[in-house]
C-alpha positions as CSV (number, residue, x, y, z in Angstrom):
1,M,-5.6,43.0,65.7
2,T,-9.2,41.6,66.1
3,S,-9.9,39.9,69.4
4,T,-11.4,36.4,69.2
5,A,-12.0,36.1,72.9
6,T,-15.5,35.0,73.8
7,P,-17.5,38.1,75.0
8,Q,-18.3,38.3,78.7
9,I,-21.3,40.5,78.3
10,V,-24.3,39.1,76.3
11,L,-26.9,41.6,75.1
12,P,-30.4,40.9,76.1
13,T,-32.9,39.5,73.4
14,K,-36.0,39.8,75.5
15,K,-37.5,42.3,78.0
16,S,-37.1,41.9,81.5
17,A,-40.3,40.8,83.3
18,V,-41.7,43.1,86.0
19,D,-40.6,42.2,89.5
20,N,-43.5,43.2,91.8
21,S,-42.6,40.8,94.7
22,W,-42.8,41.9,98.3
23,T,-39.2,41.1,98.9
24,S,-37.9,43.2,96.0
25,Q,-39.2,46.3,97.4
26,K,-38.0,49.2,99.6
27,T,-40.2,51.6,101.4
28,G,-39.6,54.7,103.4
29,M,-42.3,56.1,105.5
30,I,-42.4,59.6,107.2
31,G,-45.1,61.3,109.2
32,P,-46.0,63.2,112.4
33,S,-45.1,61.4,115.7
34,G,-47.7,59.0,116.9
35,I,-49.5,58.8,113.7
36,G,-49.3,54.9,113.5
37,K,-46.1,54.3,111.4
38,S,-44.6,51.7,113.7
39,K,-48.0,50.0,114.2
40,F,-48.5,49.9,110.5
41,W,-45.5,47.6,110.2
42,S,-46.3,45.5,113.0
43,Y,-48.6,43.6,110.9
44,S,-45.9,42.2,108.8
45,N,-43.8,39.3,109.9
46,G,-41.0,41.8,110.3
47,L,-37.9,42.5,112.4
48,Y,-37.5,45.9,113.9
49,I,-34.0,47.2,114.0
50,Q,-34.8,49.3,116.9
51,T,-32.6,52.3,117.1
52,E,-34.7,54.3,119.5
53,A,-37.5,53.6,122.2
54,G,-41.2,53.5,121.4
55,L,-42.1,49.8,120.6
56,N,-43.1,48.6,124.1
57,H,-46.8,48.9,123.1
58,L,-46.4,46.5,120.1
59,E,-46.0,42.7,120.0
60,V,-43.3,42.5,117.5
61,Y,-39.8,41.0,116.7
62,K,-37.3,43.6,117.7
63,I,-33.6,43.9,118.4
64,P,-31.9,46.9,119.9
65,C,-29.5,48.7,117.8
66,R,-27.4,51.4,120.0
67,S,-24.1,51.5,118.1
68,W,-22.6,51.0,114.7
69,D,-20.8,47.9,116.1
70,E,-24.2,46.5,117.0
71,F,-25.7,47.1,113.5
72,K,-22.9,45.3,112.0
73,E,-23.4,42.3,114.3
74,I,-27.1,42.4,113.5
75,Y,-26.5,42.4,109.9
76,T,-24.1,39.5,110.2
77,Q,-26.7,37.4,112.1
78,L,-29.3,38.3,109.4
79,L,-27.0,37.2,106.6
80,H,-25.9,34.1,108.2
81,A,-29.7,33.2,108.7
82,S,-30.4,33.9,105.1
83,Q,-27.5,31.5,104.1
84,N,-28.3,28.6,106.4
85,G,-32.2,28.6,105.6
86,S,-33.1,30.0,109.2
87,F,-34.3,33.5,108.0
88,Q,-37.7,33.9,109.2
89,Y,-38.7,37.6,108.4
90,D,-40.4,38.9,105.5
91,T,-39.8,42.5,106.3
92,I,-36.8,44.5,108.0
93,I,-37.7,47.8,109.5
94,I,-35.3,50.4,110.7
95,D,-37.1,52.4,113.4
96,T,-36.1,55.1,113.2
97,I,-33.9,56.1,110.3
98,D,-33.1,59.4,112.0
99,R,-31.4,57.7,114.9
100,F,-29.8,55.2,112.6
101,I,-28.0,58.2,110.9
102,D,-27.0,59.4,114.3
103,L,-25.2,56.1,114.8
104,I,-23.4,56.7,111.6
105,H,-22.4,60.2,112.7
106,E,-21.1,58.8,115.9
107,E,-19.0,56.2,114.1
108,V,-17.6,58.7,111.9
109,V,-16.6,60.9,114.7
110,A,-14.8,58.0,116.5
111,R,-12.9,57.1,113.3
112,G,-11.9,60.7,112.8
113,R,-10.5,60.8,116.2
114,A,-8.6,57.6,115.8
115,K,-7.1,58.8,112.6
116,F,-6.4,62.5,113.3
117,K,-4.6,62.6,116.7
118,G,-4.4,65.8,118.3
119,I,-7.3,67.4,116.4
120,E,-10.4,68.1,118.4
121,I,-13.3,66.2,116.5
122,N,-16.9,66.6,117.8
123,S,-18.9,66.3,114.6
124,I,-18.6,65.1,111.1
125,G,-17.7,68.7,110.0
126,D,-14.6,68.5,112.2
127,V,-13.0,65.8,110.3
128,P,-10.3,67.3,108.1
129,N,-10.6,67.7,104.3
130,G,-14.3,67.0,104.3
131,A,-13.6,63.3,104.8
132,G,-16.2,63.0,107.5
133,W,-19.3,63.4,105.1
134,S,-17.6,61.0,102.5
135,W,-17.3,58.4,105.2
136,A,-20.9,58.9,106.3
137,K,-22.3,58.7,102.9
138,E,-20.2,55.5,102.2
139,L,-21.4,53.9,105.5
140,M,-25.0,54.8,104.8
141,E,-25.0,53.4,101.3
142,N,-23.1,50.4,102.1
143,S,-25.4,49.5,105.1
144,L,-28.7,50.1,102.9
145,N,-27.2,47.9,100.2
146,K,-26.3,45.2,102.5
147,L,-29.9,45.2,104.0
148,E,-31.2,45.1,100.4
149,S,-29.4,42.0,99.5
150,L,-31.4,40.3,102.3
151,P,-34.6,38.2,101.2
152,A,-36.9,40.7,102.8
153,H,-38.9,43.9,102.2
154,I,-36.6,46.6,103.6
155,A,-38.5,49.6,105.3
156,Y,-37.5,52.6,107.4
157,I,-39.6,54.9,109.5
158,G,-38.6,58.5,109.9
159,H,-39.6,61.8,111.4
160,L,-41.3,64.5,109.2
161,E,-40.2,68.1,109.0
162,Q,-41.5,71.1,107.4
163,K,-38.4,72.7,105.7
164,E,-38.5,76.2,104.6
165,I,-37.4,76.3,100.9
166,K,-36.3,79.9,99.7
167,E,-37.1,80.6,96.1
168,P,-36.4,84.0,94.2
169,T,-39.8,85.3,94.8
170,R,-41.2,83.5,97.9
171,S,-40.6,81.0,100.5
172,I,-42.4,77.8,100.9
173,H,-42.5,75.0,103.4
174,K,-42.0,71.4,102.3
175,A,-43.0,68.3,104.1
176,T,-40.0,66.0,104.0
177,I,-37.7,63.8,105.9
178,S,-36.0,65.5,108.9
179,I,-32.5,64.4,107.9
180,G,-30.8,67.4,106.1
181,G,-28.4,67.6,103.2
182,K,-27.2,65.0,100.7
183,M,-28.0,62.1,103.0
184,G,-31.6,63.1,103.3
185,G,-31.8,63.5,99.7
186,D,-30.2,60.1,99.2
187,L,-32.6,58.6,101.7
188,V,-35.7,59.9,99.7
189,A,-34.1,58.6,96.4
190,W,-33.2,55.1,97.7
191,P,-36.7,53.5,98.4
192,D,-39.2,52.4,95.6
193,H,-41.8,54.0,97.8
194,F,-41.5,57.1,99.8
195,L,-44.8,57.4,101.8
196,N,-45.5,60.8,103.4
197,I,-48.2,60.3,105.9
198,D,-50.4,63.5,106.2
199,A,-52.7,64.0,109.1
200,Q,-55.5,66.4,109.2
201,F,-58.2,67.1,111.6
202,Q,-61.9,66.9,110.3
203,G,-64.1,67.9,113.0
204,S,-63.0,65.9,116.2
205,K,-61.7,63.0,113.8
206,I,-58.0,62.7,112.5
207,V,-57.8,61.8,108.9
208,R,-54.7,60.1,107.7
209,K,-53.8,60.3,104.1
210,V,-50.8,58.9,102.2
211,R,-49.0,61.2,99.7
212,T,-47.2,59.6,97.0
213,L,-47.0,62.3,94.4
214,P,-44.0,64.9,94.8
215,T,-45.2,68.5,94.7
216,A,-43.7,71.8,95.6
217,T,-44.7,71.5,99.3
218,V,-44.7,67.5,99.7
219,E,-41.8,65.0,99.2
220,A,-43.1,61.7,98.1
221,K,-43.1,59.0,95.5
222,S,-44.2,55.4,94.5
223,R,-42.4,54.0,91.4
224,G,-44.8,52.9,88.8
225,G,-47.6,54.6,90.6
226,V,-48.2,51.4,92.7
227,V,-49.4,53.3,95.7
228,K,-51.9,55.8,94.8
229,D,-51.6,59.3,95.9
230,G,-54.3,60.4,98.4
231,W,-54.9,57.0,99.7
232,V,-57.0,57.5,102.8
233,W,-56.1,55.3,105.8
234,E,-58.8,53.4,107.6
235,E,-59.0,53.5,111.4
236,S,-57.8,49.9,111.5
237,D,-53.8,49.8,110.9
238,E,-54.2,46.1,110.3
239,A,-56.5,46.9,107.4
240,N,-54.3,49.6,106.1
241,F,-51.3,47.2,106.2
242,K,-53.1,44.4,104.3
243,A,-54.1,46.9,101.7
244,F,-50.4,47.9,101.2
245,R,-49.3,44.3,101.2
246,G,-52.0,43.3,98.7
247,L,-50.2,45.6,96.0
248,F,-47.4,43.1,95.8
249,K,-46.9,39.5,95.1
């Protein structure tokens, strides 16, 4: 019998427009400690979700986030602000994503202890049947998706690590996010732009260069090639941020 119900899905007849707006974008940024990652974002009208110390030298909007319960409350307040018209930030910055993932680990351990009485659980791997890793992945994905729903550019700052990659005929070191495993891979995949800040000495001067093309030794990307690979930062972090902001509507 042929259904005569009105279809709920309508196929598109026109191509979608490119959305290059600031608030539609997500950015991950990693680099050596003290290279200017936090200062870079201070020139936005952004709110730092501060998971670890290190912002006292900057005049910024910031809110401490020391537990998973605090993160949930911060998100709830941001959501309410976006709904009642009082949302005032154009960017939300997690600083750092490394400590943010630690908060997820701590929450998973607490849930594991509550659910599996009598079992010693001190890490995600101690949760029976591999459930800890599933819970952690779910918490991370849900939290990032919730932040993405806010009317702001979402950014995170992370630590860089040179990870050894063993291949059949050689071992190489890859500059990537310090968070390992599947969660680290997901954090690289999630943003539109994963900016890997390289710092090299030229004489007595440090030259900071942004990598956005992935190679065998560098984890990086910029969807659509918006941020050009090899962008050399000026000494002025304000000028660098303005150049980045100017790439978007």
